N, C-alpha and C positions, 0 to 999 in steps of 0.2 A: 652777291659777293664778288663775282667776276667783273661786274661793272665798276665796283669800288677799287679793285686791284688795278684795273686798266686805268682808272683815273689817277691813282697814285703813281703809276709808271709814267703817265703823261706829264704829271706835275714835276716829277724828278727830272725828266728830260728837258722840260722847258726851263727850269731853274739852272740846270747845268749849261744849257745853251746861252742863257743870259749872262752867266758868269764868264763864259769863255769869250764874250764880246767886249768885256770891260777893258778899257785901254790903260787904266792905271793899275796899281798893284792888285793882282788877282786875290779874291777873297771867298770864303765860304763860311757864313755865319760870323763868328769872331776869329776865324782862322785866316791868316794872310800869308802869302808867299813874299819873299824879299825882293823879287824882281819880276818884270813882265816878260823877260826873255833870258835865256841862258846860252852863253857861248862856250863851247868846249874846244879849246885849242888842241890840235892833234898831238902835240908834244907834251901835253899835261898828263900827269898820273891820275888826277881826279879834279873835279870842281865841286863847289858846295852851293847849296841853295838853302837859305834860312827860312824857317817857318815860325810863326808866332801866333799866339792866341790872346786876344784882348777881351774875351768874354769872361767876366768874373763869376758867372753862374754855371758854366757848362764845361765838362771835360769832353774831349773829342778823341775818337779812334781814327787815326789817319792811315790810309792805304795809298801807296805810291807805286807808279809803274810808268813805263815809257812806250809810246807808240811810234811806229814809222810814219812817214808822211802820208801813206795810204790809209792809215788808221788801225793797222794790226799791231798787237803787242809784240815787242821785240825783246829777245834775251841778249842781244849784243851789248846793251848797256845794263850794268848792274847799279841799282839805286838802293842805298841802305840808309836807315832801316826801311824795309818794304812795308812794315806794319808796326805802328807804335801808338802809344797814348800820349797826348799832350794835355797837361793839366790846365786848370782854369787860371786866369790872370789874378794877381794879387791887387791890392789897392794902389800899390806904387809902381808896378811894372807888369808887362805881359809875360806869359809863359813862352819860352823859346826852345827850339830844337833845330838841328841841322840835318839836311839830306845831303848825302855824298854820292856823286855820280862817277862811275868808272866805265870807260869803253873797253870791252873785251871781245869785240867781234872781229871779223875779217877786215882787211884794208878797204878803205872807202876811196871815192874819187879824190885825187890830189889836185885837180885843176879848178875845183869849185866847192862850195859848201854843200853839206847834206843836211836835210831837215828831219827833225824828230819832234815829238811832243812830250812834255813832262805833264803827268796827270797826278793830282793829289785829291783823293776823296776824303772829305771830312764827315764823319758819322757822329752826331751828337749823342751823348749818354741819355738813357731813358730813365725817367723817374716816375714812380707811381704817385698819383694824386693822393694827398694825405686824407682827403675827405671820402672819396669813393673807391680808392684802390685801383682805379682804371689806368692803363697805360695810354699815353698820348702819342699821336702820330708825329714823328719828327723826320724831316727830310734830309737825306744825305746830299751834299753838293760837291760837284767835281770842279776843281780849279785846273785850268789847262794853260800852259805857256809854251812858247816855241823854244826848241833846243837846236842850236846850229853847231854842227860839227865842222870845224874850220881847219883846213890843211895849213901846215906850217908856213908855206909861202904866202898865205893870204893875211897873216896877222897885221893888224894896225892899218888896214887899207880901206875900211868900209866907207868912212866919211868922204874921202877923195873919190872913191868909185861911184858913190851915189850921185855926184854932180854930173856924171856921164850918162845918166838915164835920159832917154829922149821921150818927150811926151808931146803929142800933136793931135789936133782934132781931125777926124776923118768922118764927115757926115754927122751922124748922131752917136758917135763913140769917141772916146779918147784912146788913141793907140799908144801903147807904152812899150818901148824897147829897152831891155836891160842887157847891155853888152858886157856886163861885169860878172865876176865869179861869185858874187854875193846875192843872197836873197834880199830884195829891196822892198820894204813896207812903206807904201805911200798913204798918208792920211791927210785930212783937211784938204781934200781935193775939191776944187771948185772951178766953175766957169761963170764969170760974172758974179751974180748973187746966188747962183744955184750951187748948193753943196751936193757933191756926188759921193758915191760909195768909196770906202777905203779899199785898198787892194794890196796884195803882195805878189811880186813877180819873181819867178825862179831865175837862177843864173842862166844867162845866154838865151833867154826866152822872151816872148812877147805877151802882153796882157791887154785887156780891153775894159773900159768902164763906160757904161751907157750914159749919154748926155740927153737931157730933154730937148725936144725940137726947138723950143722957144728960148733956150739958153744962149745968151750972147755976152761977150766980154772976154777979158783976159783969163788965162788958165793959171791957177795957183795950186801949189801942193807942197807938203813937207814930208820928210822921211823920219823914221825912228832909228836912232843910233843904238849901239850896244848896251847903253845904260837905260834905255826906255825914254830918253829925252827926244823932243821934237825939234828937228832942224829944218828951217824953211829953205827950200831950194829955189822956189820961184813965186 
């Protein structure tokens, strides 16, 4: 039994990790979030994140919470409802609901963005098999998207700022300098024909991406804007 429980925990962790790496709209079973990232302007009273269920056969219990950049649960953001049921989709439309986020914590840095993570766990309903009366194992999946708290002075400047990011090759690494107050997510990073890892660099910090020794050619990369769209920088 202990081995089986350990296996279940490992499977849940693997599925959650896989979902967190998806670059399009995050999903869990039939449950999808309406954005791949959330921007919270400092002067907003609240922001919303839509949730939908396209599964016509299952009802889901959804649990939502917010983590800090370090991974600990924070009470500085209130997200409502924290626990609710989303019905199954109909033949003509998905079931929908809305999460509302309100910042109620102490003042944050005013010269740069602060990173948080929105988490939504989708727990499918359990049904007993009509023939044998046995419950079936169903995995809960956590969708995770970035939440950027953005000071008032930084509004509407991400796209212009992203062009100021400096990327150069130093030996077997790409050295990335972010001189801006924004978190910059670089994807589709490549050197010649070699596709490299995606990365996110914090405001006023440097990052590195490993480059294979035999990689030769021009450096190319794109960044992700506030709406999840890819903008080619080079």
